[in-house]
Structure formats: structure tokens, C-alpha cells
C-alpha positions as CSV (number, residue, x, y, z in Angstrom):
1,M,3.7,-1.3,-12.9
2,P,5.6,0.0,-15.9
3,S,3.3,1.8,-18.3
4,D,2.6,0.5,-21.7
5,E,3.1,4.0,-23.2
6,A,6.5,3.2,-24.8
7,S,6.4,6.3,-26.9
8,V,6.7,8.6,-23.9
9,Q,8.6,6.2,-21.6
10,S,12.0,8.0,-22.2
11,E,10.4,11.3,-21.2
12,K,9.2,10.1,-17.8
13,T,11.2,10.7,-14.7
14,H,12.0,7.4,-12.9
15,E,13.5,8.9,-9.8
16,G,15.7,6.6,-7.8
17,E,15.9,4.0,-10.5
18,H,19.2,2.6,-11.7
19,H,21.3,4.0,-14.5
20,G,20.7,2.1,-17.7
21,D,18.2,-0.2,-15.9
22,Y,14.8,1.0,-16.9
23,S,15.3,1.5,-20.6
24,S,17.4,-1.6,-21.2
25,D,16.1,-5.1,-21.8
26,I,17.0,-6.7,-18.4
27,P,15.4,-10.0,-17.8
28,I,14.2,-11.1,-14.4
29,S,16.8,-13.7,-13.1
30,S,15.8,-16.9,-11.3
31,S,17.4,-15.5,-8.2
32,V,15.1,-12.4,-8.2
33,Y,12.1,-14.6,-8.7
34,L,13.2,-16.8,-5.8
35,Y,13.9,-13.9,-3.4
36,T,10.5,-12.2,-4.4
37,F,8.7,-15.5,-3.8
38,C,10.3,-16.0,-0.4
39,A,9.4,-12.4,0.7
40,S,5.9,-13.0,-0.5
41,V,5.6,-15.9,1.9
42,N,5.8,-13.2,4.6
43,S,2.9,-11.5,2.9
44,C,0.9,-14.7,3.0
45,N,1.6,-14.8,6.7
46,L,0.2,-11.3,7.2
47,G,-2.9,-12.2,5.1
48,Y,-3.5,-15.4,7.0
49,D,-3.7,-13.6,10.3
50,I,-6.1,-11.1,8.8
51,G,-8.3,-13.8,7.2
52,V,-8.3,-16.2,10.1
53,S,-9.5,-13.4,12.4
54,T,-12.9,-13.5,10.5
55,N,-13.3,-17.0,11.8
56,L,-11.7,-16.5,15.2
57,G,-13.9,-13.7,16.3
58,P,-17.2,-15.5,16.7
59,L,-15.6,-18.6,18.1
60,I,-13.6,-16.9,20.8
61,Q,-16.6,-14.7,21.7
62,A,-18.7,-17.9,22.2
63,D,-16.0,-19.8,24.0
64,F,-15.3,-17.0,26.6
65,D,-18.8,-15.5,26.6
66,L,-17.4,-12.1,25.5
67,T,-19.4,-9.0,25.0
68,D,-19.5,-7.3,21.6
69,L,-17.2,-4.6,23.0
70,E,-14.6,-7.2,24.2
71,R,-14.7,-8.8,20.9
72,E,-14.2,-5.5,19.1
73,L,-11.2,-4.6,21.3
74,L,-9.7,-8.1,20.6
75,I,-10.1,-7.8,16.8
76,G,-9.2,-4.1,16.6
77,S,-6.0,-4.6,18.7
78,L,-4.3,-6.1,15.7
79,N,-4.7,-2.9,13.7
80,F,-3.8,-0.7,16.6
81,M,-0.5,-2.5,17.3
82,A,0.2,-2.9,13.6
83,M,0.2,0.9,13.4
84,W,3.1,1.1,15.9
85,G,4.7,-2.0,14.5
86,A,5.1,-0.2,11.2
87,L,6.8,2.7,12.8
88,M,9.2,0.3,14.6
89,S,9.9,-1.5,11.3
90,Q,11.9,1.5,10.0
91,Y,14.2,1.4,13.0
92,F,14.8,-2.3,12.8
93,S,15.2,-2.4,9.0
94,D,17.8,0.4,9.0
95,R,19.6,-0.6,12.1
96,F,19.7,-4.4,11.7
97,G,18.9,-5.0,8.0
98,R,15.9,-6.1,6.1
99,R,16.6,-9.8,6.6
100,M,16.7,-9.4,10.4
101,T,13.4,-7.5,10.3
102,F,11.8,-10.5,8.7
103,I,13.0,-12.5,11.7
104,V,11.7,-9.9,14.2
105,A,8.2,-9.9,12.5
106,S,8.1,-13.7,12.5
107,F,9.2,-13.8,16.2
108,G,6.1,-11.6,17.0
109,F,3.8,-13.8,15.0
110,L,5.3,-17.0,16.5
111,N,5.0,-15.9,20.2
112,G,1.7,-14.2,19.7
113,L,0.0,-17.2,18.1
114,I,1.4,-19.6,20.7
115,I,0.1,-17.4,23.6
116,M,-3.3,-17.2,21.9
117,A,-3.5,-21.0,21.3
118,I,-2.8,-21.9,24.9
119,G,-4.4,-18.9,26.5
120,Q,-7.0,-19.6,29.2
121,T,-8.3,-16.0,29.9
122,Y,-9.4,-13.1,27.8
123,G,-6.3,-11.1,29.0
124,Q,-3.9,-13.8,27.7
125,I,-5.7,-14.0,24.4
126,L,-5.5,-10.2,24.1
127,A,-1.8,-10.2,25.0
128,G,-1.1,-12.8,22.2
129,R,-3.1,-10.7,19.8
130,I,-1.1,-7.6,20.6
131,L,2.2,-9.5,19.7
132,V,0.6,-10.7,16.4
133,G,-0.4,-7.1,15.7
134,I,3.2,-5.9,16.2
135,G,4.4,-8.6,13.9
136,C,1.8,-7.6,11.3
137,G,3.0,-4.0,11.4
138,V,6.7,-4.8,11.1
139,G,6.1,-7.4,8.4
140,F,3.7,-5.2,6.4
141,A,6.3,-2.4,6.1
142,V,9.4,-4.5,5.3
143,D,8.0,-6.9,2.7
144,P,7.4,-4.4,-0.2
145,L,10.5,-2.6,0.9
146,Y,12.7,-5.7,0.5
147,I,11.2,-6.6,-2.9
148,S,11.6,-3.0,-4.3
149,E,15.3,-3.0,-3.2
150,I,16.1,-6.5,-4.5
151,A,14.4,-6.2,-7.9
152,P,15.8,-4.5,-11.0
153,A,14.0,-1.1,-11.5
154,K,12.6,-2.2,-14.9
155,H,10.5,-4.9,-13.1
156,R,10.1,-3.4,-9.7
157,G,6.4,-2.4,-10.1
158,E,5.5,-5.9,-11.4
159,L,7.3,-7.7,-8.6
160,V,6.2,-5.5,-5.7
161,T,2.6,-6.5,-6.6
162,W,3.6,-10.0,-5.5
163,S,3.4,-8.6,-1.9
164,D,-0.2,-7.5,-2.3
165,I,-1.1,-10.8,-4.1
166,G,0.6,-12.7,-1.3
167,I,-1.5,-10.9,1.4
168,N,-4.7,-11.8,-0.4
169,V,-3.6,-15.4,-0.9
170,G,-3.1,-15.5,2.9
171,V,-6.5,-14.0,3.5
172,V,-8.1,-16.8,1.4
173,L,-6.2,-19.4,3.4
174,G,-7.3,-17.8,6.6
175,F,-10.9,-17.8,5.4
176,S,-10.6,-21.5,4.6
177,T,-9.8,-22.5,8.1
178,G,-13.4,-22.1,9.0
179,L,-14.4,-24.9,6.6
180,L,-11.3,-26.9,7.5
181,F,-12.1,-27.1,11.2
182,D,-15.9,-27.1,10.7
183,G,-16.5,-30.4,12.5
184,M,-14.4,-29.5,15.6
185,P,-15.9,-28.1,18.8
186,D,-15.7,-24.3,18.8
187,G,-13.3,-24.2,21.8
188,D,-10.8,-26.5,19.9
189,A,-11.4,-25.1,16.4
190,W,-10.1,-21.6,17.1
191,R,-7.0,-22.9,18.9
192,A,-6.3,-25.2,16.0
193,M,-6.5,-22.2,13.6
194,C,-3.9,-20.4,15.7
195,M,-1.6,-23.4,15.7
196,L,-1.9,-23.8,12.0
197,G,-0.7,-20.3,11.6
198,L,2.6,-21.2,13.1
199,I,3.6,-22.8,9.8
200,F,4.2,-19.4,8.2
201,P,6.5,-17.7,10.6
202,V,8.6,-20.8,11.0
203,T,8.9,-21.2,7.2
204,I,9.9,-17.5,6.9
205,M,12.7,-17.9,9.4
206,F,14.1,-20.8,7.5
207,L,13.9,-19.0,4.2
208,T,15.4,-15.9,5.6
209,V,18.4,-17.7,7.2
210,G,18.9,-20.1,4.3
211,I,18.1,-18.2,1.1
212,L,17.4,-14.5,1.3
213,P,20.4,-12.1,1.0
214,E,20.5,-8.6,2.5
215,T,19.5,-5.9,0.0
216,P,22.2,-3.9,-1.9
217,R,20.7,-0.7,-0.7
218,W,21.2,-1.6,3.0
219,F,24.8,-2.7,2.3
220,V,25.5,0.7,0.6
221,L,23.7,2.6,3.4
222,N,26.2,0.9,5.8
223,G,29.3,1.4,3.6
224,L,29.5,-2.3,2.5
225,D,29.9,-1.7,-1.2
226,N,31.6,-5.0,-1.9
227,D,28.8,-7.0,-0.3
228,A,26.3,-4.9,-2.3
229,R,28.2,-5.7,-5.5
230,L,28.0,-9.4,-4.9
231,V,24.3,-9.3,-4.4
232,L,23.8,-7.1,-7.5
233,Q,25.9,-9.5,-9.6
234,D,23.5,-12.2,-8.6
235,I,20.5,-10.1,-9.6
236,Y,21.7,-8.6,-12.9
237,P,23.1,-10.2,-16.1
238,A,26.8,-11.0,-16.1
239,D,27.6,-8.2,-18.6
240,F,25.7,-5.5,-16.6
241,N,27.9,-2.8,-14.9
242,V,26.6,-3.0,-11.3
243,D,28.9,-0.2,-10.2
244,L,26.5,2.2,-11.9
245,V,23.7,0.8,-9.7
246,I,25.8,1.3,-6.6
247,D,26.5,4.9,-7.6
248,D,22.8,5.4,-8.2
249,I,21.9,4.0,-4.8
250,K,24.4,6.4,-3.2
251,E,22.8,9.3,-5.1
252,A,19.3,8.3,-4.1
253,L,20.3,8.0,-0.4
254,E,21.9,11.5,-0.5
255,R,18.8,12.9,-2.2
256,E,16.6,11.4,0.5
257,R,18.8,12.8,3.3
258,L,18.6,16.3,1.8
259,A,14.9,16.0,1.3
260,E,14.5,15.0,4.9
261,Q,16.3,18.1,6.0
262,S,14.8,20.5,3.5
263,V,11.2,20.4,5.0
264,G,10.3,19.9,8.6
265,W,7.1,18.4,10.1
266,S,5.7,22.0,10.5
267,V,4.7,21.8,6.8
268,F,1.8,19.5,8.0
269,W,0.5,22.1,10.4
270,R,1.0,25.2,8.2
271,P,1.0,23.9,4.7
272,S,1.3,26.2,1.7
273,P,-1.7,26.0,-0.8
274,A,0.1,23.6,-3.1
275,I,1.2,21.3,-0.3
276,S,-2.3,21.6,1.2
277,R,-3.8,20.2,-2.0
278,M,-1.3,17.4,-2.1
279,L,-2.1,16.5,1.5
280,L,-5.8,16.6,0.8
281,L,-5.5,13.9,-1.9
282,G,-2.6,12.0,-0.6
283,L,-4.2,11.5,2.8
284,L,-7.8,11.3,1.8
285,V,-7.6,8.1,-0.2
286,P,-5.7,5.9,2.3
287,V,-8.3,7.0,5.0
288,A,-11.1,6.5,2.5
289,Q,-10.0,2.8,2.2
290,Q,-11.2,2.4,5.8
291,T,-14.2,4.7,5.7
292,A,-15.4,2.5,2.9
293,G,-15.5,-0.2,5.6
294,I,-13.0,-2.7,4.1
295,D,-11.3,-3.9,7.2
296,A,-14.4,-3.8,9.3
297,I,-16.6,-5.7,6.8
298,Q,-13.8,-8.2,6.1
299,Y,-13.3,-9.0,9.8
300,Y,-17.1,-9.3,10.5
301,L,-18.2,-10.9,7.2
302,L,-19.7,-13.9,9.1
303,D,-21.8,-11.6,11.2
304,V,-23.1,-9.7,8.1
305,M,-24.0,-13.0,6.4
306,D,-25.6,-14.3,9.6
307,E,-28.0,-11.4,9.6
308,S,-29.8,-12.8,6.6
309,G,-30.9,-15.7,8.8
310,V,-31.3,-18.2,5.9
311,M,-27.7,-19.5,5.4
312,T,-26.3,-22.4,7.4
313,K,-22.9,-22.0,9.2
314,T,-21.2,-24.2,6.6
315,S,-22.7,-22.3,3.7
316,Q,-21.4,-19.1,5.2
317,K,-17.9,-20.5,5.5
318,I,-17.9,-21.7,1.8
319,F,-19.1,-18.4,0.6
320,L,-16.4,-16.7,2.7
321,I,-13.8,-18.5,0.6
322,V,-15.6,-17.5,-2.6
323,L,-15.5,-13.8,-1.5
324,G,-11.8,-14.1,-0.8
325,L,-11.1,-15.5,-4.2
326,V,-13.1,-12.8,-5.9
327,K,-11.0,-10.1,-4.2
328,L,-7.8,-12.0,-5.0
329,V,-8.6,-12.2,-8.7
330,C,-9.5,-8.5,-8.9
331,I,-6.3,-7.5,-7.1
332,M,-4.3,-9.5,-9.7
333,I,-5.9,-7.7,-12.7
334,S,-6.0,-4.2,-11.0
335,S,-2.5,-3.2,-12.1
336,Q,-3.4,-3.7,-15.8
337,L,-6.5,-1.6,-15.3
338,L,-4.6,1.2,-13.6
339,D,-2.0,1.3,-16.4
340,R,-4.4,1.0,-19.3
341,M,-7.4,3.1,-18.2
342,G,-5.6,5.5,-15.8
343,R,-6.0,6.3,-12.1
344,R,-9.1,8.6,-12.3
345,F,-11.2,6.2,-14.3
346,T,-10.2,3.3,-12.1
347,F,-11.0,5.2,-8.9
348,F,-14.4,6.3,-10.4
349,L,-15.2,2.7,-11.4
350,S,-14.2,1.3,-8.1
351,L,-16.0,3.9,-5.9
352,T,-19.2,3.6,-8.1
353,G,-19.1,-0.2,-7.6
354,L,-18.6,0.3,-3.8
355,I,-21.6,2.7,-3.6
356,I,-23.9,0.4,-5.5
357,S,-22.9,-2.6,-3.5
358,L,-23.2,-0.9,-0.1
359,V,-26.6,0.5,-0.9
360,T,-27.7,-3.0,-2.2
361,V,-26.5,-4.7,1.0
362,S,-28.5,-2.2,3.1
363,I,-31.6,-2.9,1.1
364,S,-31.1,-6.7,1.3
365,F,-31.4,-6.7,5.1
366,G,-35.1,-5.8,4.7
367,I,-35.7,-8.8,2.5
368,K,-36.1,-11.7,4.8
369,S,-36.1,-14.5,2.3
370,Q,-33.7,-16.7,0.2
371,A,-33.8,-14.0,-2.5
372,G,-32.6,-11.4,0.0
373,A,-29.7,-13.6,1.0
374,Y,-28.7,-14.1,-2.6
375,I,-28.9,-10.3,-3.2
376,E,-26.8,-9.7,-0.1
377,L,-24.1,-12.2,-1.2
378,G,-24.1,-10.8,-4.7
379,A,-23.6,-7.3,-3.3
380,L,-20.8,-8.4,-1.0
381,S,-19.1,-10.0,-4.0
382,L,-19.4,-6.7,-6.0
383,Y,-18.1,-4.8,-2.9
384,L,-14.9,-6.8,-2.6
385,A,-14.4,-6.9,-6.4
386,S,-14.8,-3.1,-6.6
387,Y,-12.4,-2.6,-3.8
388,G,-9.8,-5.0,-5.2
389,L,-10.0,-3.3,-8.7
390,G,-9.3,0.2,-7.6
391,L,-9.5,1.7,-4.1
392,G,-7.4,-1.0,-2.6
393,P,-4.2,-1.1,-4.8
394,A,-4.6,2.5,-6.1
395,G,-5.0,3.9,-2.6
396,W,-1.3,3.2,-1.9
397,L,-0.1,4.1,-5.3
398,L,-1.5,7.6,-5.3
399,P,0.5,9.1,-2.4
400,S,3.8,8.0,-3.9
401,E,2.7,9.7,-7.2
402,I,1.5,13.1,-6.1
403,F,3.7,14.1,-3.1
404,A,6.6,16.3,-4.1
405,T,10.0,14.9,-3.3
406,C,10.6,17.3,-0.4
407,I,7.5,15.9,1.5
408,R,7.1,12.5,0.0
409,A,8.7,10.3,2.8
410,K,6.9,12.2,5.5
411,G,3.6,12.2,3.5
412,V,3.6,8.5,2.9
413,S,4.4,7.8,6.6
414,V,1.5,10.0,7.7
415,A,-0.8,8.4,5.2
416,T,0.1,4.9,6.5
417,F,-0.4,6.0,10.1
418,L,-3.8,7.5,9.4
419,N,-4.9,4.4,7.4
420,R,-4.1,2.1,10.3
421,L,-5.7,4.6,12.8
422,A,-8.9,4.7,10.7
423,A,-8.8,0.9,10.6
424,T,-8.5,0.6,14.3
425,I,-11.5,2.9,14.9
426,T,-13.8,1.2,12.4
427,V,-12.9,-2.3,13.4
428,S,-13.1,-1.5,17.1
429,S,-16.6,0.0,16.9
430,F,-18.3,-2.0,14.1
431,L,-20.6,-4.1,16.2
432,S,-21.3,-1.3,18.7
433,I,-22.4,1.0,15.8
434,K,-24.5,-1.7,14.3
435,N,-26.2,-2.3,17.6
436,T,-27.0,1.4,17.9
437,I,-28.1,2.4,14.4
438,T,-28.8,-1.1,12.7
439,W,-27.1,-2.7,9.7
440,P,-29.1,-1.0,6.9
441,V,-28.3,2.5,8.2
442,F,-24.7,1.7,8.9
443,F,-24.1,0.5,5.3
444,L,-25.8,3.5,3.9
445,I,-23.4,5.7,5.9
446,L,-20.5,3.8,4.4
447,A,-22.0,4.4,0.9
448,G,-22.2,8.1,1.8
449,F,-18.5,8.2,2.7
450,C,-17.7,6.6,-0.7
451,L,-19.9,9.2,-2.4
452,F,-18.0,12.0,-0.7
453,T,-14.7,10.5,-1.7
454,L,-15.9,10.1,-5.3
455,I,-16.9,13.8,-5.4
456,M,-13.6,15.0,-4.0
457,L,-11.6,12.9,-6.4
458,Y,-13.7,14.1,-9.4
459,L,-13.1,17.7,-8.4
460,Y,-9.5,17.7,-7.4
461,L,-7.7,14.5,-8.6
462,P,-5.5,14.9,-11.8
463,E,-4.6,12.0,-13.9
464,T,-1.2,10.7,-12.7
465,K,-0.8,7.9,-15.2
466,G,2.6,8.4,-17.0
467,R,3.4,11.6,-15.1
468,S,6.7,12.4,-13.4
469,L,7.0,13.9,-10.0
470,E,7.9,17.2,-11.5
471,D,4.7,17.1,-13.6
472,M,2.7,16.7,-10.4
473,T,4.5,19.5,-8.6
474,L,3.9,21.8,-11.5
475,Y,0.2,20.9,-11.6
476,F,-0.5,21.7,-8.0
477,A,1.6,24.9,-8.2
478,E,-0.5,26.2,-11.1
479,E,-3.8,25.0,-9.7
480,T,-3.3,26.8,-6.4
481,G,-1.2,29.7,-7.7
482,D,1.5,28.7,-5.2
483,F,4.9,28.5,-6.9
484,S,6.9,28.3,-3.6
485,I,6.8,24.5,-3.9
486,L,8.7,24.7,-7.2
487,D,11.3,26.8,-5.5
488,A,11.6,24.3,-2.7
489,E,12.1,21.5,-5.2
490,R,14.7,23.6,-7.1
491,K,16.7,24.2,-3.9
492,L,16.6,20.4,-3.2
493,R,17.9,19.6,-6.7
494,V,20.6,22.2,-6.4
495,E,21.7,21.0,-3.0
496,T,21.9,17.4,-4.3
497,E,24.0,18.4,-7.3
498,L,26.3,20.6,-5.3
499,E,26.9,17.7,-2.9
500,K,27.9,15.6,-5.9
501,M,30.1,18.3,-7.3
502,E,31.9,18.8,-4.0
503,K,32.6,15.0,-3.8
504,S,33.8,15.0,-7.4
505,G,36.1,18.0,-6.9
506,K,34.3,20.4,-9.3
507,S,34.8,24.2,-8.8
508,K,32.5,26.8,-7.3
509,K,32.1,28.2,-10.8
510,D,30.3,25.0,-11.9
511,G,28.1,25.3,-8.8
512,R,27.1,28.9,-9.7
513,R,26.3,27.8,-13.3
514,L,24.1,25.0,-11.9
515,M,22.1,27.4,-9.8
516,K,21.6,29.7,-12.8
517,D,20.5,26.8,-14.9
518,E,18.0,25.6,-12.3
519,T,16.6,29.1,-11.9
520,T,16.0,29.3,-15.6
521,R,14.5,25.8,-15.7
522,T,12.1,26.6,-12.9
523,A,11.0,29.7,-14.7
524,A,10.4,27.7,-17.9
525,M,8.3,25.2,-16.0
526,T,5.9,28.0,-14.8
527,S,5.4,29.4,-18.4
528,T,1.7,29.1,-19.3
529,R,2.7,29.0,-23.0
530,T,5.1,26.1,-22.5
531,F,2.6,24.2,-20.4
532,A,-0.2,24.6,-23.0
533,E,2.0,23.6,-25.9
534,T,3.4,20.5,-24.2
535,E,-0.1,19.5,-23.1
536,A,-1.4,19.7,-26.7
537,S,1.5,17.6,-27.8
538,R,0.8,15.1,-25.1
539,T,-2.9,14.6,-25.9
540,E,-2.2,14.3,-29.6
541,M,0.4,11.6,-28.9
542,D,-1.7,9.7,-26.3
543,P,-5.5,10.5,-26.4
544,S,-6.2,7.9,-23.8
545,S,-4.4,10.1,-21.2
546,R,-7.3,12.6,-21.1
547,S,-8.3,13.1,-17.5
548,F,-12.2,13.1,-17.7
549,G,-12.5,16.7,-16.5
550,A,-9.3,17.3,-14.6
551,R,-6.6,19.5,-16.0
552,Q,-3.8,17.6,-17.7
553,L,-0.1,17.8,-16.9
554,D,3.0,18.4,-18.9
555,P,4.5,14.9,-19.4
556,T,7.9,16.1,-20.4
557,S,10.7,16.6,-18.0
558,D,14.4,17.0,-18.5
559,N,15.4,15.5,-15.1
């Protein structure tokens, strides 16, 4: 989301945004709203298949007389295949376009749900679930990508949140199917839930073919500038010079190509101290989302509520919808909290709420009465609210804010992969662990993971609110005494500018002057005196940016 710090907005580095876009007053056109809404329907589809799994699990287990292990493998297979589907999404979206990738994802959903709905054996149900998982992975990756490329940069943060909101709307709809088919026999109810889910992929196919255009970035990537210009003219006001946007897209693509070549994958096996600290934080938080138990608890909420022994099946299904709505509301207000209170405060608030709620749920299992059930339900509400306010949305924001440009694409990819891997492990072992160590102990262990995350973030996480990528790189260089990362970033900037100079026909003399300027600029960035002075200026201008214990960053950058 765009920050409300208007006084320092011009000093922030909005890398990859369009010339004249962020600072100018560009309204959101009706076309952009329409395209964003259509893409968000795909998110509803993803959310529905996540939410409906909470109801499907117990019903399929009873219908096929499955063991807990078989049920875990069935439910966890979605996360496992989504992990690989996300990797496939990059190939499909670059090779065939973002629109066609929506079709590919919908095709996976459509065929997977049909196979599940008509399946007569556990193997057939599992095969359908695998296809749904691939569709989830492909769709999860392409949805925010499409919105970010179709939206004007000034409103990109606001509109990309529609994807997250869409997912949670879908989760609520999936939760609602339990109550919708409450009167049906179990063997028919879960099949009806699968068939109902066909509405979303069919709708997405129609919207993609009939409404959604390809993104300007994909057109430029494939040398189709005229097609990109037509889409941009539909997105921006009539008097806006869209050729500047096309130039900016080309520059961003070139910068990404050079960044991809500047640092190999070996940086993850032998990282320098600064990169090691970036990886610690950038990979810790996405994994912590799953070690907090979010996917596992969400998939097995009915089992957790059933443990109280005092709620009817219908009451459980009603409260399941309430829990989904609580999380949805908190997701909707989280962006405002992140922008107003900062990342550190939001993380601390979220993790504290998670710890309290998990400990309370653990205690509630020992209270075998109506009061114990109410305590458990209240704690579960606090758990989902706390996750929705901070760790959920901020967990994906943080990696994009702290990774240096030269490792950002690789870092975000690894973070996503580890998040899905952790989700697969927790979801596929949830019931088995419960049977081994009991619910109370298991929830205390989850609280311990949250406490560990809280301590690590308190010790090492800087405030990233309103900071440019250069600010973050400088911070980690100074904290670790490793200035090699600054040199790597300088080389990347020089290579990018030299490429531009070569294309524009500028002389080698200009190139040498650029290299000298960048060397001087890097030296200035490492000056303790300059860092201290700019920090004093920053906190005087915006006292709310203090980091509650972490060293602050220089907010100024002449990128």
C-alpha cells in the first residue's frame, strides 16, 4: 500500500514504477477496476478450494473409512502440488502470457474437481486432488502478478490486496458449504461441494476470454509495443504519455535480466554476512507462517472444535463461517495497520496475539465443559484475527522489502518454495502428531515457534516502513560490516546504465564518468557521519518511524 508519509514520498525509491506515475494524481479507471475484479475471481477460486477442504476432509474420511494418515496425505497433497504448480506458473506466464495461465490454472481446477466428484476409490480422489493442487499453485502465482502489471503504479499496492481479499472471500464460501449441505448424506455432501466448486473455473475461463486483456509488460517482453500501447491507453487517462511507461517497462526488464546474471544460486550456499542476514529474515517469516500452524489449523478446524465434545456438528459449521469472516475482516484492515504503525509493531502485535491464543487453546482442552468450549472458540477467533492482522499479509511483504535487488527474484522464489514445503509438512502430519503428543502439547509447541519468531524479529528486524531498497542494503551492510553487497549493487546499477547508454549511442567517456559517480555515491552511502545526520533528520520529520529498538535507516536515496 502507498504510505501516508507524503512529506518523504518523493525521497523514496519506487523501483520499477512508471515515470510520472507514482507522484501524479492518476485515477483508477473503470477498466482497471474491472480487470482487477475479474482476476480476483481467480483468487476466490483458490480460496474456495482451501476453505472447502476443511469440510471435505472429515466427510471423505468417513465415506471411504480412511486412516488419519490417508486423510493427511489427501489434504496435504494440495500444498505439495501447489509448490510445483507455482514453479510451473512462471514458465506458462512468460511463454504463453498471463491470460493463458489463468486458463491453465482453471483447467487444472475443472478436471481435478470433476475427478474428485465422480471418484469411487481413494486413488481416484487423490488424483483429482493433485490436479486441483497444481491449479492452485499456478493460479496463486499468476493472480497478483497480473494485477500488479495491469494497475497504475500509484495504486498497485492497493489493488494487489484485492487478490488476498479474494482468497479469503473464497475461504469463507468454502467454509459455508458445510452448512449449505448440512442435511445431505455425508457421501453425497462432499461430492456436491466439489461440483459447486466448478462454478469458479468456468466463470474465470469466460472472463479471461471475454474481458481480460494481456498485460502491457508481457507484450513489451515479447516485442509487441503497439499492443502494449493499446492496453496502456485503456488503463491510463487520455492525456497520459504511455510511451514513458513502455520505456520504463523495458528498463525494468533489462534491470531484472542483469540482476539475474549478476548473482548465481551459489549465494544461498555461501552467503556473505549481509546476504546471510537478509536470508535469515526474508526466509524466516514465510516459514514462520506455517510453523505458527495456520494451514494445518485451518484445514482441521472441525477436528479441533470437535475435541471440546460439547458442540453439535451444525454449531461447528456455523462457527467455522464466523472464524472465516473474522480473518477476512482483519485481512482487509491489515494494510492500514502496516502503513500507519509500521512493520515491526504489526509483527509484534500479531505474534503476541498468536502466542496468547495458542496457549489459551491448549489450556481449554483441559476444561471439559461449556465454558471450555467458549474459551476455545474465543481463542481460535483471536488466533485467526492475529494472523490476519500481521503475520499473514506482512509475511509476504517483508521479503520484497529487504532483499537487495541482485538477489530479490531468487530470494522471493526460495521463500515461496519453503513456505509451501513447510505447509505440506505441517498439514500432512497434523493428525499424526496430535495422536502422538495430544492437542494441548501440540498447541504449546506452536506457541513456542511463535515465541522464537518474535524474539528473532525483535533482535534483527529493522523497520522497513517507508524505506527504499538502497536503505535496506545499506542497513544490512553496516550491521554486519559487509560492504561487498553495496559493491554488487553498484555494479548492477552501472551495468544497467551502460546498457542504456550503449543503446542511446552515448560515448565511452560518459560511461567512465558514470562509473566514477557510482563509486563516489557508494562511498558516501557508507559514511557514518552521513548516515547519522540523515537518521536524525528522518526521526525529527517522522517520529512515528522509530523502530522500537532496531537501528533506523537512512530514508533518503538519489536513485
